[in-house]
C-alpha positions as a Python dict, from the first residue, in 0.01 Angstrom:
ca = {
    (1, 'M'): (0, 0, 0),
    (2, 'R'): (-65, -2, -373),
    (3, 'A'): (-365, 237, -344),
    (4, 'P'): (-169, 529, -188),
    (5, 'I'): (99, 493, -457),
    (6, 'L'): (-161, 509, -736),
    (7, 'L'): (-325, 813, -575),
    (8, 'L'): (9, 991, -556),
    (9, 'L'): (84, 915, -921),
    (10, 'G'): (-258, 1049, -1023),
    (11, 'L'): (-198, 1377, -841),
    (12, 'L'): (141, 1417, -1002),
    (13, 'I'): (5, 1346, -1351),
    (14, 'G'): (-289, 1588, -1301),
    (15, 'G'): (-62, 1864, -1179),
    (16, 'G'): (168, 1816, -1474),
    (17, 'L'): (-115, 1832, -1722),
    (18, 'G'): (-249, 2148, -1554),
    (19, 'S'): (92, 2309, -1581),
    (20, 'V'): (111, 2217, -1948),
    (21, 'L'): (-236, 2367, -2011),
    (22, 'D'): (-146, 2683, -1822),
    (23, 'M'): (173, 2720, -2022),
    (24, 'T'): (-14, 2664, -2349),
    (25, 'R'): (-280, 2927, -2262),
    (26, 'S'): (-13, 3177, -2154),
    (27, 'G'): (172, 3121, -2479),
    (28, 'Q'): (-143, 3193, -2681),
    (29, 'V'): (-209, 3518, -2493),
    (30, 'A'): (151, 3628, -2533),
    (31, 'L'): (131, 3552, -2903),
    (32, 'A'): (-189, 3759, -2930),
    (33, 'L'): (-26, 4052, -2751),
    (34, 'D'): (270, 4031, -2982),
    (35, 'K'): (48, 4032, -3292),
    (36, 'G'): (-201, 4281, -3153),
    (37, 'A'): (-499, 4056, -3239),
    (38, 'S'): (-757, 3854, -3051),
    (39, 'V'): (-720, 3478, -3000),
    (40, 'G'): (-963, 3218, -3126),
    (41, 'K'): (-1302, 3269, -3288),
    (42, 'S'): (-1511, 3583, -3271),
    (43, 'N'): (-1722, 3446, -2987),
    (44, 'V'): (-1418, 3398, -2764),
    (45, 'E'): (-1321, 3688, -2541),
    (46, 'P'): (-1031, 3869, -2714),
    (47, 'T'): (-871, 3981, -2387),
    (48, 'V'): (-499, 4023, -2428),
    (49, 'G'): (-359, 3916, -2096),
    (50, 'S'): (-337, 4167, -1815),
    (51, 'A'): (-131, 4410, -2020),
    (52, 'G'): (-404, 4519, -2262),
    (53, 'V'): (-727, 4445, -2443),
    (54, 'G'): (-772, 4290, -2784),
    (55, 'A'): (-1085, 4334, -2994),
    (56, 'L'): (-1224, 4318, -3344),
    (57, 'G'): (-1312, 4647, -3509),
    (58, 'R'): (-1423, 4810, -3830),
    (59, 'V'): (-1307, 5121, -4015),
    (60, 'E'): (-1547, 5417, -4021),
    (61, 'P'): (-1532, 5790, -4101),
    (62, 'A'): (-1537, 6009, -3793),
    (63, 'S'): (-1839, 6190, -3943),
    (64, 'R'): (-2027, 5858, -3968),
    (65, 'I'): (-2179, 5750, -4299),
    (66, 'R'): (-2480, 5969, -4377),
    (67, 'R'): (-2760, 5792, -4562),
    (68, 'I'): (-2942, 6069, -4749),
    (69, 'A'): (-3310, 6016, -4827),
    (70, 'P'): (-3619, 6233, -4883),
    (71, 'P'): (-3851, 6298, -4588),
    (72, 'S'): (-4118, 6036, -4528),
    (73, 'T'): (-4388, 6298, -4594),
    (74, 'V'): (-4283, 6339, -4958),
    (75, 'T'): (-4538, 6185, -5196),
    (76, 'M'): (-4324, 6210, -5510),
    (77, 'N'): (-3979, 6053, -5465),
    (78, 'R'): (-3890, 5972, -5823),
    (79, 'V'): (-3548, 6113, -5905),
    (80, 'D'): (-3562, 6368, -6186),
    (81, 'R'): (-3209, 6511, -6186),
    (82, 'L'): (-2892, 6390, -6013),
    (83, 'F'): (-2608, 6640, -5995),
    (84, 'V'): (-2333, 6419, -5848),
    (85, 'K'): (-2170, 6083, -5907),
    (86, 'E'): (-1990, 5835, -5685),
    (87, 'G'): (-1653, 5965, -5571),
    (88, 'D'): (-1746, 6333, -5607),
    (89, 'D'): (-1646, 6576, -5333),
    (90, 'V'): (-1933, 6799, -5223),
    (91, 'T'): (-1971, 7091, -4984),
    (92, 'A'): (-2234, 7150, -4719),
    (93, 'D'): (-2565, 7290, -4856),
    (94, 'Q'): (-2477, 7183, -5210),
    (95, 'L'): (-2771, 7070, -5426),
    (96, 'L'): (-2736, 6696, -5493),
    (97, 'A'): (-3061, 6592, -5660),
    (98, 'E'): (-3417, 6698, -5747),
    (99, 'F'): (-3736, 6495, -5762),
    (100, 'A'): (-3995, 6492, -6040),
    (101, 'D'): (-4231, 6743, -5877),
    (102, 'A'): (-3965, 7013, -5837),
    (103, 'P'): (-4066, 7216, -6151),
    (104, 'E'): (-4428, 7234, -6039),
    (105, 'K'): (-4330, 7354, -5692),
    (106, 'K'): (-4090, 7612, -5837),
    (107, 'A'): (-4377, 7749, -6044),
    (108, 'A'): (-4581, 7782, -5725),
    (109, 'V'): (-4296, 7986, -5575),
    (110, 'A'): (-4298, 8221, -5875),
    (111, 'Q'): (-4674, 8263, -5842),
    (112, 'A'): (-4644, 8338, -5470),
    (113, 'D'): (-4371, 8596, -5536),
    (114, 'A'): (-4598, 8767, -5791),
    (115, 'A'): (-4875, 8780, -5529),
    (116, 'I'): (-4635, 8949, -5287),
    (117, 'A'): (-4546, 9213, -5547),
    (118, 'E'): (-4915, 9279, -5614),
    (119, 'A'): (-4997, 9312, -5243),
    (120, 'Q'): (-4703, 9545, -5185),
    (121, 'T'): (-4811, 9765, -5476),
    (122, 'E'): (-5161, 9789, -5333),
    (123, 'L'): (-5020, 9883, -4992),
    (124, 'A'): (-4806, 10155, -5149),
    (125, 'R'): (-5112, 10292, -5328),
    (126, 'V'): (-5308, 10304, -5003),
    (127, 'L'): (-5023, 10472, -4818),
    (128, 'A'): (-4986, 10727, -5097),
    (129, 'A'): (-5361, 10798, -5057),
    (130, 'S'): (-5410, 10929, -5412),
    (131, 'R'): (-5236, 11071, -5715),
    (132, 'P'): (-5104, 11428, -5685),
    (133, 'E'): (-5326, 11553, -5969),
    (134, 'D'): (-5638, 11417, -5793),
    (135, 'I'): (-5540, 11596, -5472),
    (136, 'D'): (-5479, 11925, -5657),
    (137, 'A'): (-5818, 11902, -5828),
    (138, 'Q'): (-5991, 11840, -5498),
    (139, 'R'): (-5816, 12139, -5341),
    (140, 'E'): (-5947, 12361, -5619),
    (141, 'H'): (-6295, 12221, -5570),
    (142, 'V'): (-6277, 12298, -5195),
    (143, 'A'): (-6164, 12654, -5268),
    (144, 'S'): (-6457, 12703, -5506),
    (145, 'L'): (-6707, 12571, -5253),
    (146, 'R'): (-6559, 12791, -4981),
    (147, 'F'): (-6614, 13101, -5200),
    (148, 'Q'): (-6968, 12988, -5280),
    (149, 'E'): (-7039, 12945, -4910),
    (150, 'V'): (-6916, 13297, -4834),
    (151, 'M'): (-7137, 13445, -5109),
    (152, 'A'): (-7435, 13242, -4986),
    (153, 'R'): (-7387, 13375, -4631),
    (154, 'V'): (-7366, 13732, -4763),
    (155, 'D'): (-7691, 13688, -4962),
    (156, 'A'): (-7865, 13533, -4662),
    (157, 'K'): (-7760, 13822, -4437),
    (158, 'R'): (-7873, 14084, -4694),
    (159, 'A'): (-8211, 13917, -4740),
    (160, 'D'): (-8260, 13895, -4366),
    (161, 'T'): (-8189, 14271, -4319),
    (162, 'L'): (-8452, 14368, -4581),
    (163, 'V'): (-8737, 14186, -4410),
    (164, 'P'): (-8802, 14439, -4124),
    (165, 'S'): (-8830, 14734, -4365),
    (166, 'G'): (-9072, 14549, -4592),
    (167, 'A'): (-8831, 14563, -4884),
    (168, 'G'): (-8778, 14190, -4870),
    (169, 'A'): (-9007, 13894, -4824),
    (170, 'P'): (-8949, 13651, -4534),
    (171, 'A'): (-8971, 13354, -4773),
    (172, 'V'): (-8682, 13493, -4977),
    (173, 'A'): (-8474, 13535, -4664),
    (174, 'E'): (-8546, 13177, -4557),
    (175, 'R'): (-8445, 13040, -4898),
    (176, 'A'): (-8122, 13238, -4880),
    (177, 'V'): (-8039, 13093, -4537),
    (178, 'A'): (-8112, 12738, -4665),
    (179, 'A'): (-7884, 12797, -4963),
    (180, 'A'): (-7608, 12914, -4732),
    (181, 'N'): (-7644, 12606, -4512),
    (182, 'R'): (-7636, 12382, -4818),
    (183, 'A'): (-7315, 12548, -4936),
    (184, 'T'): (-7159, 12489, -4594),
    (185, 'A'): (-7250, 12119, -4605),
    (186, 'E'): (-7102, 12078, -4952),
    (187, 'L'): (-6786, 12251, -4834),
    (188, 'R'): (-6749, 12016, -4535),
    (189, 'E'): (-6799, 11711, -4759),
    (190, 'A'): (-6534, 11831, -5005),
    (191, 'E'): (-6289, 11901, -4725),
    (192, 'A'): (-6340, 11545, -4590),
    (193, 'R'): (-6278, 11407, -4937),
    (194, 'L'): (-5957, 11609, -4962),
    (195, 'A'): (-5842, 11474, -4627),
    (196, 'S'): (-5905, 11113, -4737),
    (197, 'L'): (-5710, 11174, -5056),
    (198, 'S'): (-5418, 11326, -4868),
    (199, 'H'): (-5401, 11081, -4574),
    (200, 'P'): (-5492, 10706, -4591),
    (201, 'R'): (-5748, 10565, -4354),
    (202, 'P'): (-5601, 10335, -4086),
    (203, 'E'): (-5845, 10056, -4168),
    (204, 'D'): (-5745, 10062, -4536),
    (205, 'V'): (-5378, 10045, -4440),
    (206, 'A'): (-5443, 9752, -4203),
    (207, 'V'): (-5621, 9554, -4475),
    (208, 'A'): (-5344, 9617, -4728),
    (209, 'E'): (-5074, 9516, -4479),
    (210, 'A'): (-5262, 9194, -4397),
    (211, 'K'): (-5270, 9106, -4766),
    (212, 'V'): (-4893, 9152, -4786),
    (213, 'R'): (-4834, 8923, -4487),
    (214, 'S'): (-5064, 8658, -4631),
    (215, 'A'): (-4878, 8663, -4963),
    (216, 'Q'): (-4543, 8637, -4784),
    (217, 'A'): (-4663, 8336, -4583),
    (218, 'A'): (-4781, 8166, -4902),
    (219, 'S'): (-4439, 8228, -5057),
    (220, 'A'): (-4258, 8080, -4756),
    (221, 'R'): (-4477, 7771, -4772),
    (222, 'A'): (-4412, 7732, -5144),
    (223, 'R'): (-4037, 7756, -5086),
    (224, 'S'): (-4052, 7491, -4813),
    (225, 'E'): (-4232, 7265, -5059),
    (226, 'V'): (-3950, 7317, -5309),
    (227, 'A'): (-3698, 7224, -5038),
    (228, 'L'): (-3879, 6893, -4990),
    (229, 'S'): (-3828, 6819, -5359),
    (230, 'Q'): (-3451, 6871, -5338),
    (231, 'I'): (-3168, 6685, -5170),
    (232, 'I'): (-2914, 6915, -5007),
    (233, 'A'): (-2579, 6795, -4868),
    (234, 'P'): (-2589, 6818, -4486),
    (235, 'I'): (-2208, 6811, -4457),
    (236, 'S'): (-1901, 6844, -4675),
    (237, 'G'): (-1763, 6510, -4784),
    (238, 'K'): (-1746, 6245, -5056),
    (239, 'I'): (-2026, 6058, -5229),
    (240, 'L'): (-1966, 5692, -5140),
    (241, 'K'): (-2263, 5517, -5298),
    (242, 'I'): (-2565, 5613, -5510),
    (243, 'H'): (-2871, 5393, -5471),
    (244, 'A'): (-3117, 5565, -5707),
    (245, 'R'): (-3061, 5736, -6039),
    (246, 'P'): (-3279, 5960, -6262),
    (247, 'G'): (-3610, 5787, -6324),
    (248, 'D'): (-3580, 5558, -6018),
    (249, 'L'): (-3795, 5565, -5708),
    (250, 'V'): (-3599, 5609, -5386),
    (251, 'G'): (-3622, 5291, -5179),
    (252, 'A'): (-3558, 5200, -4819),
    (253, 'E'): (-3181, 5229, -4869),
    (254, 'G'): (-3215, 5599, -4950),
    (255, 'L'): (-3080, 5803, -5238),
    (256, 'L'): (-2709, 5801, -5160),
    (257, 'E'): (-2446, 5767, -4888),
    (258, 'L'): (-2214, 6051, -4794),
    (259, 'A'): (-1925, 6083, -4548),
    (260, 'N'): (-1643, 6318, -4461),
    (261, 'L'): (-1318, 6124, -4501),
    (262, 'D'): (-1083, 6386, -4358),
    (263, 'L'): (-1062, 6188, -4035),
    (264, 'M'): (-1102, 5812, -4009),
    (265, 'E'): (-1173, 5607, -3699),
    (266, 'V'): (-1192, 5246, -3589),
    (267, 'V'): (-1496, 5120, -3400),
    (268, 'A'): (-1390, 4833, -3174),
    (269, 'D'): (-1637, 4595, -3007),
    (270, 'V'): (-1488, 4559, -2660),
    (271, 'Y'): (-1629, 4312, -2411),
    (272, 'E'): (-1790, 4482, -2113),
    (273, 'T'): (-1565, 4287, -1877),
    (274, 'D'): (-1262, 4462, -2031),
    (275, 'L'): (-1392, 4819, -2007),
    (276, 'Q'): (-1229, 4887, -1670),
    (277, 'R'): (-889, 4840, -1835),
    (278, 'I'): (-928, 5109, -2102),
    (279, 'H'): (-972, 5486, -2079),
    (280, 'V'): (-1024, 5782, -2310),
    (281, 'G'): (-690, 5899, -2444),
    (282, 'G'): (-531, 5554, -2419),
    (283, 'H'): (-298, 5431, -2691),
    (284, 'A'): (-388, 5146, -2924),
    (285, 'D'): (-259, 4967, -3232),
    (286, 'V'): (-475, 4886, -3532),
    (287, 'I'): (-359, 4576, -3721),
    (288, 'I'): (-471, 4487, -4073),
    (289, 'P'): (-555, 4113, -4079),
    (290, 'G'): (-312, 3902, -4279),
    (291, 'T'): (-39, 4166, -4265),
    (292, 'S'): (209, 4305, -4018),
    (293, 'I'): (93, 4662, -4079),
    (294, 'R'): (14, 4859, -3763),
    (295, 'Y'): (-136, 5203, -3735),
    (296, 'P'): (-129, 5397, -3407),
    (297, 'A'): (-464, 5506, -3269),
    (298, 'Q'): (-605, 5673, -2960),
    (299, 'V'): (-920, 5596, -2765),
    (300, 'R'): (-1155, 5888, -2834),
    (301, 'E'): (-1488, 5770, -2701),
    (302, 'I'): (-1631, 5483, -2500),
    (303, 'G'): (-1990, 5397, -2582),
    (304, 'W'): (-2283, 5407, -2343),
    (305, 'L'): (-2478, 5103, -2460),
    (306, 'V'): (-2397, 4736, -2408),
    (307, 'K'): (-2489, 4530, -2713),
    (308, 'H'): (-2593, 4168, -2664),
    (309, 'A'): (-2555, 3961, -2981),
    (310, 'L'): (-2710, 3615, -2956),
    (311, 'E'): (-2648, 3514, -3315),
    (312, 'A'): (-2447, 3623, -3613),
    (313, 'G'): (-2590, 3921, -3801),
    (314, 'T'): (-2499, 4102, -4119),
    (315, 'D'): (-2199, 4276, -3961),
    (316, 'P'): (-1898, 4045, -4016),
    (317, 'T'): (-1698, 4218, -3744),
    (318, 'A'): (-1962, 4197, -3471),
    (319, 'A'): (-1902, 3962, -3179),
    (320, 'V'): (-2137, 3663, -3146),
    (321, 'D'): (-2295, 3559, -2816),
    (322, 'G'): (-2128, 3832, -2617),
    (323, 'R'): (-2193, 4165, -2449),
    (324, 'T'): (-1982, 4438, -2605),
    (325, 'V'): (-1950, 4815, -2600),
    (326, 'E'): (-1843, 5025, -2897),
    (327, 'V'): (-1513, 5204, -2843),
    (328, 'R'): (-1413, 5462, -3104),
    (329, 'L'): (-1043, 5513, -3176),
    (330, 'S'): (-902, 5803, -3375),
    (331, 'L'): (-646, 5721, -3641),
    (332, 'G'): (-347, 5939, -3722),
    (333, 'N'): (-270, 6093, -4059),
    (334, 'E'): (-107, 5778, -4197),
    (335, 'G'): (-389, 5551, -4088),
    (336, 'T'): (-650, 5792, -4221),
    (337, 'A'): (-476, 5818, -4559),
    (338, 'N'): (-432, 5442, -4602),
    (339, 'L'): (-773, 5331, -4471),
    (340, 'R'): (-983, 5599, -4636),
    (341, 'Q'): (-1093, 5355, -4906),
    (342, 'R'): (-1144, 5060, -4670),
    (343, 'I'): (-1461, 5172, -4495),
    (344, 'N'): (-1622, 4887, -4295),
    (345, 'A'): (-1307, 4674, -4334),
    (346, 'Q'): (-1241, 4438, -4044),
    (347, 'V'): (-930, 4511, -3836),
    (348, 'H'): (-777, 4387, -3512),
    (349, 'V'): (-728, 4631, -3225),
    (350, 'A'): (-485, 4606, -2933),
    (351, 'I'): (-561, 4867, -2665),
    (352, 'E'): (-309, 4946, -2397),
    (353, 'P'): (-441, 4995, -2042),
}
């Protein structure tokens, strides 16, 4: 009789405690939804009831932070000149810095440009064939040889007609014919010379054009070498941090960090089990820890990779011992203006389903 009574009391007590625990857990979730923040430590799922999803996040520029560094193929990475300072606004393609070997490479560009000019001058000379005065002189020489050939042919014909009558010797007639043939050969040679002076030979033109192309290729290579000795801004934005200054070698952290702050975002680490309750375009609130400040945001992108963190890393906002996906939320004008100087700051995110 006593045993059934004790069993009944145990069931009643257990049910009461379960109800109390359920009420306590529901109260915590409701409180989290009201504050727009996750409950408990970072390794506890920040799910905000069935009405939404809570997560930790960090503030980032929509352009991402660009870490600018020289290519790994550069042998000289000592900073010679730095043209910007932290906080400066820069435009895309603006020159930010030069390394110590830049003057030498610029001199190589000047030398290559001079070689192009020389090759182009030689090509123009070949195409022009010769100077006008040389062509005129050769024309006069051809005219003189043509007259001499005519006279030699006349003499050869006269000497040949005198041989049958005995008034002329055959040997004289033969010498006259030989002289006429020699005059013809000299005339043909002079005419060929005149043609070469007036019109360039194709093979000479081809060689001159090849020299021009070779000089142009050398110039392009020299200019690419200069580009490797300079740091050019890939985007318009603001200089956030400079890691190396004139005289310093650029280390693993790069030369500087650059970002466009016109549009700010929040990157939230959402547990993979909560992804089915969020969608692109969904509304969210971004809450600054320790304050009641809220900034509206909108889900812009849901990541593709699931991160699995087994232990705490260097990122203070990353979840520990959980599988999360990065969800990027766009901030409005007010949030962008007020969080522009709080890059990487930790925030709480409440995402509506």
